[in-house]
N, C-alpha and C positions, 0 to 999 in steps of 0.2 A: 390498878397496878400499883405495885409498889415503886418506890421513887429510886432504887438502884435497878430495877428492870428496865424504868422508863430511860435513866441515864445511861444503861448500855445499849440501849435500841436505839438513841440518838448519836452515841457515838459511832456505831456500825454503820448505820445511813451516811453519817457525814465522811466516816474512813472510805466509803465504797464511793461517794460524790467525789473525793479528792482524788482516787484513784481513775477517775474516769479519763478516757483519752481525751485532749481537748477538741471541740469542735465537732464531736460526736453526731451531732443533728444536722452537720453542714455536708454539702455535697459537693465535692471539687471540682465535678466537672460544670456543675450548674455555675460553681464560683467563678471558674474559668472564663465561661461565657459574659458573667457580668462585669469581670475585671476587663475583658475586651469591649464589649460593649457602651461601658462608661469610659473607656479610654484612660483607665486609671493609669497607665503609664506614660501618658504625655508628660505629666508633671515630672516622673521619676527621669526620662528620658532629658527633660529640659535642665535639671540638675546635674546627672551623673553621664548623659550621653550614652551611644551604643543603645540597647535595648531596654535600658533602665533599670535591669534586673539588678545591677551593682547595689542599688538602693537596699534590698534586700540582703545581700551576701558580703559587703564591706565589714572591715575589721571593727569599725567603730560604731556598728549599726546602735540605734537607738533601741529597740524593739528585742527586749530579752525575755518575754515571757508569753502565755497564749493571750492573757487576760489585758496586756499591753496592746497587743496586735490588734486583738478585737476594738480597744479603745482608740487607736490610730485610725482604724477604719470607719470607725463612726465619726470620728475629727474631720477625714477627708470626705466624707458623703454629706455632712453636715456643711463644711466650708466651700462645697462644689455644688450644693443644691442639689444633691442627685437623687433625693428622697428615697432612698434605698430602706426597705423593710429589715427588721432585726434578723429574718430569717437569710435574707439576701447576704447582710454584712457576715452572717455566719457560713454562708458557702463561700463568699469570698476568702474568708479567714482558714477555710478550709483548704480550700486551692492553694493560698500563698504557704501556709504549712506544710502541705504535703509535698510542695516543690523547691522550698527555700529554707522554710523556719527547723521543721523537724521537731516540735515541741511536742513531750508526751504528758 
């Protein structure tokens, strides 16, 4: 395969991956169940009151991209010793993105 064809193929694959929806392997319904089962909102409630959703909707929220959302979920899982699998974190990210963040 010549180098121009290989370069074009790599760019096409990279472009398609970049345009893929975030958390496309995640299942928001499973993510909601995991979010509730692990009492994820308990920290949010203690910080923001109410149902804790202000964590996601406040004007100065720290999470500004799909990758930073997944990183934060991983951080929370680690800090709280939740022992979530990667697919669990992806499911939770899909749930939060569907209901709050709306990253594309």
